[in-house]
C-alpha positions as CSV (number, residue, x, y, z in Angstrom):
1,M,-4.8,-65.2,33.5
2,P,-1.5,-63.5,35.2
3,N,-1.8,-61.6,38.0
4,P,-0.1,-58.4,37.6
5,S,0.6,-57.5,41.4
6,N,2.4,-60.6,41.4
7,G,4.6,-59.9,39.1
8,G,2.4,-61.1,35.7
9,T,1.8,-59.1,32.7
10,N,-1.1,-57.6,31.0
11,E,-1.7,-55.0,28.0
12,R,-0.9,-52.4,30.7
13,T,2.4,-53.6,31.6
14,G,5.3,-51.1,30.5
15,L,7.4,-52.6,27.9
16,L,11.1,-51.4,29.0
17,G,10.9,-51.6,33.1
18,G,7.8,-53.5,34.0
19,Q,5.7,-50.3,35.1
20,E,2.2,-49.6,33.6
21,N,1.8,-47.3,30.8
22,G,5.9,-47.1,30.5
23,G,5.8,-43.7,32.1
24,P,9.1,-43.3,34.3
25,S,11.0,-45.6,32.4
26,H,10.3,-43.5,29.0
27,T,10.9,-40.5,30.7
28,S,14.1,-42.1,32.1
29,S,15.3,-43.6,28.8
30,F,14.5,-40.2,27.1
31,R,16.5,-38.1,29.7
32,Q,19.8,-41.0,29.2
33,F,19.1,-40.5,25.3
34,F,18.9,-36.4,24.8
35,L,20.7,-35.1,28.3
36,D,23.1,-37.9,29.7
37,K,26.4,-36.9,27.5
38,R,27.7,-39.7,29.2
39,H,26.0,-42.1,27.5
40,T,23.7,-42.8,24.3
41,P,21.8,-45.8,24.2
42,G,22.8,-47.7,20.7
43,T,26.1,-46.9,20.8
44,E,27.5,-50.5,21.5
45,S,24.6,-52.2,19.6
46,G,25.6,-54.8,17.3
47,N,23.6,-53.3,14.6
48,R,25.6,-51.1,12.7
49,F,22.4,-49.0,11.2
50,V,21.6,-48.5,15.1
51,R,25.2,-47.9,16.3
52,V,26.6,-45.4,13.8
53,P,23.4,-42.8,14.1
54,A,23.7,-43.5,17.8
55,Q,27.6,-42.8,17.8
56,A,27.1,-39.7,15.8
57,F,23.9,-38.5,17.7
58,N,26.1,-39.1,20.9
59,V,29.3,-37.0,19.8
60,T,26.8,-34.6,18.8
61,K,25.5,-33.9,22.4
62,V,28.9,-34.1,23.9
63,T,29.8,-31.0,21.8
64,L,26.6,-29.1,22.3
65,F,27.1,-29.8,25.5
66,S,30.5,-28.6,26.1
67,N,30.2,-25.2,26.9
68,Y,27.7,-22.6,28.2
69,V,28.4,-20.4,24.9
70,N,27.3,-22.9,22.6
71,V,24.0,-21.4,23.2
72,L,25.2,-19.3,20.5
73,L,25.5,-21.5,18.1
74,V,21.7,-20.6,17.0
75,F,23.6,-17.7,15.4
76,V,25.6,-20.0,13.0
77,P,22.7,-21.0,10.5
78,L,21.2,-17.3,10.9
79,G,24.3,-15.7,10.1
80,I,24.7,-18.2,6.8
81,V,21.2,-17.3,5.4
82,A,21.9,-14.0,6.3
83,G,24.9,-13.5,4.0
84,A,23.6,-16.2,1.5
85,M,20.0,-14.2,1.4
86,H,22.2,-10.7,1.2
87,W,20.6,-9.1,4.1
88,N,21.1,-5.9,5.6
89,P,25.2,-5.8,5.5
90,L,25.2,-4.8,9.3
91,T,22.6,-7.8,10.4
92,V,25.2,-10.3,8.5
93,F,27.9,-8.5,10.6
94,I,26.5,-8.8,13.8
95,L,24.7,-12.5,13.1
96,N,28.4,-14.0,11.9
97,F,30.0,-12.2,14.7
98,F,28.1,-13.8,17.6
99,A,27.9,-17.1,15.4
100,I,32.2,-17.6,16.0
101,V,31.8,-17.1,19.3
102,P,30.7,-20.9,19.8
103,L,32.4,-22.3,17.1
104,A,35.6,-21.1,18.4
105,A,34.5,-22.8,21.8
106,V,34.2,-26.0,19.6
107,L,37.1,-25.7,18.2
108,S,38.8,-25.8,21.4
109,F,36.8,-28.3,23.3
110,A,37.4,-30.9,20.2
111,T,41.3,-30.1,20.1
112,E,41.2,-30.6,24.0
113,E,39.8,-33.9,23.7
114,I,42.2,-35.2,20.9
115,S,45.4,-33.7,22.8
116,V,44.1,-35.9,26.2
117,K,44.5,-39.0,23.6
118,L,47.5,-38.2,21.9
119,G,49.6,-37.2,24.5
120,Q,52.0,-34.1,25.6
121,T,54.0,-34.0,22.1
122,M,51.6,-34.2,19.7
123,G,48.8,-32.6,21.5
124,G,51.5,-29.5,21.7
125,L,51.8,-29.1,18.1
126,L,47.8,-30.0,17.7
127,N,47.2,-27.0,20.2
128,A,49.2,-24.9,17.9
129,T,47.9,-26.0,14.7
130,F,44.2,-25.1,16.1
131,G,44.6,-22.5,19.2
132,N,44.4,-19.9,17.0
133,A,42.2,-21.4,13.8
134,V,39.3,-18.9,14.0
135,E,41.7,-15.9,13.3
136,L,43.8,-18.0,10.9
137,I,40.7,-18.6,9.3
138,V,39.2,-14.9,9.3
139,S,43.0,-14.0,8.2
140,I,43.1,-16.3,4.9
141,V,39.6,-15.2,3.8
142,A,40.7,-11.2,4.0
143,L,43.6,-12.1,2.6
144,K,42.2,-13.6,-0.3
145,N,39.8,-10.5,-0.7
146,G,43.1,-8.2,-0.6
147,E,42.0,-6.8,2.7
148,I,45.8,-6.3,4.0
149,R,44.7,-3.8,6.8
150,I,42.2,-6.1,8.1
151,V,44.4,-9.4,8.2
152,Q,47.4,-7.0,9.9
153,S,45.3,-5.4,12.6
154,S,43.4,-8.8,13.2
155,M,46.9,-10.3,14.2
156,L,48.2,-7.3,15.9
157,G,44.7,-6.9,18.3
158,S,44.8,-10.9,18.6
159,I,48.4,-10.4,20.3
160,L,47.2,-7.4,22.2
161,S,44.0,-9.3,23.6
162,N,45.8,-12.1,25.0
163,I,49.0,-10.4,26.5
164,L,46.9,-7.4,27.7
165,L,43.1,-8.6,28.3
166,V,43.7,-12.1,28.7
167,L,46.5,-12.0,31.3
168,G,45.3,-8.7,33.0
169,C,41.8,-10.5,33.6
170,C,43.7,-13.6,35.0
171,F,45.8,-11.5,36.9
172,L,43.0,-9.6,38.0
173,A,40.3,-12.4,38.6
174,G,43.0,-14.8,40.3
175,G,44.4,-12.0,42.6
176,I,41.0,-10.8,43.9
177,H,40.4,-14.5,44.7
178,N,43.6,-15.4,46.5
179,T,43.6,-12.5,48.1
180,R,39.9,-13.5,49.7
181,T,40.5,-17.0,50.1
182,G,44.7,-16.9,51.0
183,T,46.1,-16.2,53.5
184,A,48.3,-12.7,54.5
185,S,51.4,-14.5,52.9
186,G,49.5,-15.7,50.1
187,I,48.5,-12.6,48.7
188,E,50.5,-12.9,45.4
189,Q,50.2,-16.0,42.6
190,D,53.2,-17.7,41.8
191,F,54.4,-18.8,38.1
192,N,57.4,-20.3,36.5
193,S,59.4,-17.2,35.5
194,T,61.9,-19.0,33.5
195,V,59.1,-20.0,30.8
196,A,57.7,-16.6,31.6
197,S,61.1,-15.1,30.5
198,T,61.6,-17.1,27.5
199,M,58.2,-16.4,25.9
200,S,58.6,-12.5,26.7
201,S,62.2,-12.8,25.2
202,L,60.5,-14.7,21.8
203,M,57.9,-11.9,21.9
204,A,60.2,-8.9,22.0
205,V,62.0,-10.8,19.1
206,A,58.7,-10.5,17.8
207,S,57.7,-7.0,18.1
208,A,61.6,-6.4,16.8
209,S,60.8,-8.0,13.8
210,L,58.1,-5.6,13.0
211,I,60.1,-2.3,13.8
212,I,62.4,-2.9,11.5
213,P,60.4,-3.2,8.6
214,A,58.5,-0.1,9.9
215,T,61.8,2.0,10.3
216,L,63.4,0.8,7.1
217,Y,60.3,1.8,5.2
218,A,60.4,5.7,6.5
219,A,63.9,5.6,5.8
220,L,63.7,4.3,2.1
221,S,60.4,6.9,1.6
222,K,63.1,9.5,1.7
223,S,65.4,8.0,-1.4
224,N,64.6,6.3,-4.9
225,A,65.2,2.8,-4.0
226,D,62.0,0.4,-4.5
227,T,60.9,0.7,-1.2
228,E,57.9,-1.6,-1.9
229,G,60.1,-4.3,-3.6
230,N,62.6,-4.0,-0.7
231,I,60.1,-4.2,2.1
232,L,58.6,-7.4,0.3
233,I,61.8,-8.9,0.2
234,L,62.7,-8.0,3.7
235,S,59.1,-9.3,5.3
236,H,59.6,-12.9,3.2
237,G,63.0,-13.7,4.7
238,T,61.9,-11.9,8.0
239,A,58.8,-14.6,8.1
240,I,61.1,-17.8,7.1
241,I,63.2,-16.8,9.9
242,L,60.4,-16.3,12.3
243,L,58.8,-19.6,11.6
244,I,62.3,-21.6,11.9
245,L,62.3,-19.8,15.4
246,Y,58.7,-21.2,16.1
247,V,59.8,-24.6,15.2
248,L,63.1,-24.3,17.4
249,Y,60.7,-23.2,20.5
250,L,58.5,-26.2,19.7
251,V,61.6,-28.4,20.3
252,F,62.6,-26.5,23.1
253,Q,59.6,-26.5,24.7
254,L,58.6,-30.8,24.1
255,R,62.2,-31.6,23.6
256,T,65.3,-30.7,24.7
257,H,64.5,-28.3,27.9
258,A,60.9,-30.1,28.9
259,T,61.9,-30.4,32.2
260,L,61.4,-26.1,32.5
261,F,57.8,-27.3,31.7
262,D,57.5,-29.8,34.6
263,A,55.3,-27.2,36.4
264,E,52.6,-26.5,34.0
265,Q,52.5,-30.1,32.3
266,A,52.0,-31.7,36.2
267,A,49.2,-29.4,35.8
268,E,48.2,-30.7,32.6
269,D,48.4,-33.8,33.8
270,D,46.6,-33.9,37.0
271,D,43.6,-32.2,34.9
272,S,43.9,-35.3,32.3
273,E,43.7,-37.5,34.7
274,A,40.8,-35.9,36.5
275,E,38.7,-35.4,33.1
276,E,38.5,-38.5,30.2
277,A,38.2,-37.8,26.8
278,Q,34.2,-37.9,26.3
279,M,34.6,-39.1,22.3
280,S,37.8,-40.3,20.7
281,P,40.0,-39.3,18.8
282,W,38.5,-39.4,14.8
283,A,35.0,-38.8,16.1
284,A,37.0,-35.2,17.7
285,A,38.8,-34.5,14.3
286,G,35.4,-35.1,12.5
287,V,34.1,-32.3,14.8
288,L,37.2,-30.1,13.8
289,V,36.5,-30.7,10.3
290,V,32.9,-29.6,10.4
291,V,33.2,-26.8,12.6
292,T,36.4,-25.3,10.8
293,L,34.1,-25.4,7.9
294,M,31.1,-23.6,9.3
295,V,33.8,-20.9,10.7
296,A,35.3,-20.6,6.8
297,I,31.6,-19.6,5.8
298,C,30.9,-17.5,8.6
299,A,34.1,-15.6,8.1
300,E,33.6,-15.2,4.5
301,Y,30.1,-13.5,5.3
302,L,31.8,-11.5,8.3
303,V,34.6,-10.0,6.5
304,D,32.2,-9.2,3.2
305,S,30.2,-7.1,5.2
306,I,33.0,-5.2,6.8
307,E,33.4,-2.4,4.2
308,S,29.5,-2.1,4.3
309,V,29.6,-2.0,8.4
310,V,32.9,0.7,7.7
311,E,30.5,3.4,5.8
312,T,27.1,2.9,8.0
313,A,28.3,2.7,11.6
314,H,31.3,4.7,10.8
315,I,34.0,2.6,12.8
316,S,37.0,2.3,11.2
317,K,38.7,-1.0,9.8
318,T,41.6,-1.0,12.0
319,F,39.2,-1.1,15.1
320,I,37.2,-3.8,13.8
321,G,40.1,-5.9,13.1
322,L,42.5,-4.7,16.1
323,I,39.6,-5.3,18.6
324,L,36.5,-6.9,17.9
325,L,37.8,-9.8,15.4
326,P,40.3,-10.8,18.2
327,I,37.9,-10.9,21.1
328,V,35.5,-12.9,19.4
329,G,38.5,-15.4,18.0
330,N,39.9,-15.9,21.1
331,A,36.6,-16.0,23.6
332,A,37.3,-19.6,24.5
333,E,40.6,-18.8,25.5
334,H,39.6,-16.0,27.6
335,V,37.2,-18.6,29.8
336,T,39.6,-21.0,29.7
337,A,42.5,-18.7,31.1
338,V,40.2,-16.8,33.7
339,V,39.0,-19.8,34.9
340,V,42.6,-21.8,35.7
341,A,43.4,-18.5,37.0
342,L,40.9,-19.0,39.4
343,K,42.4,-22.4,40.4
344,D,45.3,-20.8,41.2
345,K,47.1,-22.6,38.2
346,M,49.3,-19.6,36.6
347,D,50.9,-21.8,34.7
348,L,48.2,-22.7,32.6
349,A,46.9,-19.6,32.5
350,M,50.4,-18.1,31.0
351,G,50.7,-20.6,28.8
352,V,47.4,-19.8,27.3
353,A,47.3,-16.0,27.3
354,I,51.1,-15.4,26.2
355,G,51.4,-18.7,24.4
356,S,48.7,-18.0,22.4
357,S,50.3,-14.9,21.3
358,M,53.3,-16.0,20.4
359,Q,51.7,-18.2,18.4
360,I,50.0,-15.5,16.1
361,A,53.4,-13.8,16.0
362,L,56.1,-16.6,15.1
363,L,53.7,-18.9,13.6
364,V,50.3,-17.1,12.1
365,T,51.8,-13.7,10.6
366,P,54.8,-15.3,9.3
367,F,52.3,-18.2,7.4
368,L,50.1,-15.5,5.8
369,V,52.8,-13.4,4.6
370,I,54.4,-16.6,3.2
371,L,50.9,-17.4,1.8
372,G,50.4,-14.0,0.4
373,W,54.0,-14.5,-1.3
374,I,52.5,-17.7,-3.0
375,M,49.0,-16.0,-3.6
376,D,50.7,-12.7,-5.5
377,I,49.4,-10.7,-2.6
378,D,51.8,-8.3,-1.4
379,M,51.3,-9.0,2.4
380,T,54.2,-7.8,4.3
381,L,55.3,-7.2,7.8
382,H,55.2,-3.6,7.3
383,F,52.8,-2.3,9.8
384,E,51.9,1.1,10.6
385,T,54.2,3.3,12.7
386,F,51.4,4.0,15.5
387,E,50.8,0.2,15.7
388,T,54.2,-1.0,15.6
389,V,54.8,1.4,18.7
390,V,51.4,0.3,20.3
391,F,53.2,-3.3,20.2
392,F,56.5,-2.9,21.4
393,L,55.4,-0.9,24.6
394,S,52.7,-3.6,25.0
395,V,55.1,-6.3,25.0
396,L,57.3,-4.1,27.0
397,V,54.7,-3.6,30.0
398,V,53.8,-7.4,29.9
399,T,57.8,-8.1,30.1
400,Y,58.4,-5.7,33.2
401,V,55.1,-7.3,34.8
402,I,56.0,-11.3,34.8
403,Q,59.5,-11.2,35.6
404,D,59.7,-11.4,39.0
405,G,57.4,-14.6,38.2
406,K,54.3,-13.3,40.5
407,S,51.3,-11.6,40.1
408,N,48.4,-9.8,41.6
409,Y,45.4,-7.9,41.0
410,L,46.9,-4.6,40.9
411,E,49.3,-6.3,37.6
412,G,46.0,-7.0,36.2
413,A,44.6,-3.9,36.3
414,M,47.5,-2.2,35.1
415,L,47.1,-4.2,32.1
416,L,43.5,-4.1,31.5
417,G,43.9,-0.4,31.7
418,L,46.6,-0.4,29.1
419,Y,44.3,-2.2,26.8
420,I,41.4,-0.3,27.2
421,I,43.5,2.8,26.5
422,I,44.8,1.3,23.4
423,A,41.2,0.6,22.2
424,L,40.4,4.2,22.7
425,A,43.4,5.2,20.7
426,F,42.3,3.0,17.8
427,L,38.4,3.9,18.1
428,V,39.1,7.5,17.0
429,Y,42.4,6.1,14.7
430,P,40.7,6.9,11.0
431,D,41.7,4.6,8.5
432,D,42.6,7.6,6.1
433,A,45.7,8.1,7.9
434,V,47.1,4.9,6.2
435,E,45.3,5.2,3.1
436,G,47.4,3.6,0.3
437,G,49.5,1.9,2.8
438,G,51.4,5.0,3.0
439,D,52.7,5.8,6.6
440,P,52.4,9.0,8.4
441,V,55.4,9.6,9.8
442,S,58.5,10.0,7.6
443,D,61.0,10.3,10.5
444,P,62.8,6.9,11.1
445,S,64.1,8.3,14.8
446,M,60.3,8.4,16.0
447,I,60.0,4.4,17.3
448,V,63.9,4.8,17.9
449,R,63.6,7.8,20.4
450,S,60.4,5.8,21.6
451,V,62.6,2.8,22.4
452,K,64.9,4.5,24.0
453,A,62.7,6.6,26.1
454,M,61.2,3.3,27.3
455,V,64.3,1.2,28.4
456,G,65.8,4.7,29.9
457,Y,68.6,5.5,27.8
């Protein structure tokens, strides 16, 4: 009979590693199967019935471990069940509100995984498509339900949260960190001023595309012309032009003037070399499809519950669309931008903050106008005068702040302060001030005077 002490085996010997009772080996195998996100046993098996489930589990494991915020994924089934079972509308809103936060983070992770494999050009196009997927899905659902105010305020809110809240947090956190760890000559962080000025110029064009319809509406309201019809025609034409400008910007960034973005691309290349893709493009695409479906379901229940939340919590639709929903949709971008700002990669932070705002202004909003045109829904670029002025002033302040190509914590505090002031203004801004789509301001010179006052004329 073989002696176990001499390397033999008996009924007490572990099956996987020669350990008695299989204790340490079982623990190691359990840890590798469930906790090791780099490898899952069975993914390279020749047996398809073993390999496919193992690969599917590995993709699920990698996705779940991609971000700490994914612990909130427990709210996804809760939110869907709450909506399907017609629970209290406030409960449905809160559950689906928190469910969308981790789903947005997973969308961002899957997009980055595909971008690593497809390269700079296709990665840029993919980020343009999926970077604001949550806001787009929520807005499409709201547009389908005829909630044009929710659509408009969520689009404007997404832009403001990126150029004021996200950029402000980047400047503040990066500035404080740099001041504490840098030298006396390094108390400011630098970024590519040419790229930033190009983005801010496009944002100024976007703000002009909202000022013109608002001013025209105020002027036409005093005449016998078909005001709504004329605004609709103007919005459709403007949306097409903005989409063309966005396509030209992609060509400008990725093809003809790619050298202007060398600093940002170099930082991205360094990141891509340091971090290899954790899943294949097909697996990441599958995650995108599944998560997009989950976002659509949660967004459906979220939008359906807004009306009741407005009545019970006494919060305006404008505040929900302009402040609450954008914070949820941009949660992943907020974290990403602040992290790269702390690493002194301000070009990347600027790309996340202002680049995302530009996508909303030049791509998503015009797309929703065209989609409303196809669906025979009167979605226009006529935002209320108060919202239009707030948007213009925000773009103007950001342009002044970034024009020197440097940032510090004081500038970050200024942007955050402006965002909080805007949030307070919309908190007390009643929905009945815009009831029926009318504009309470009938003097078309109001915006003109505001513009002249800000630019010093």
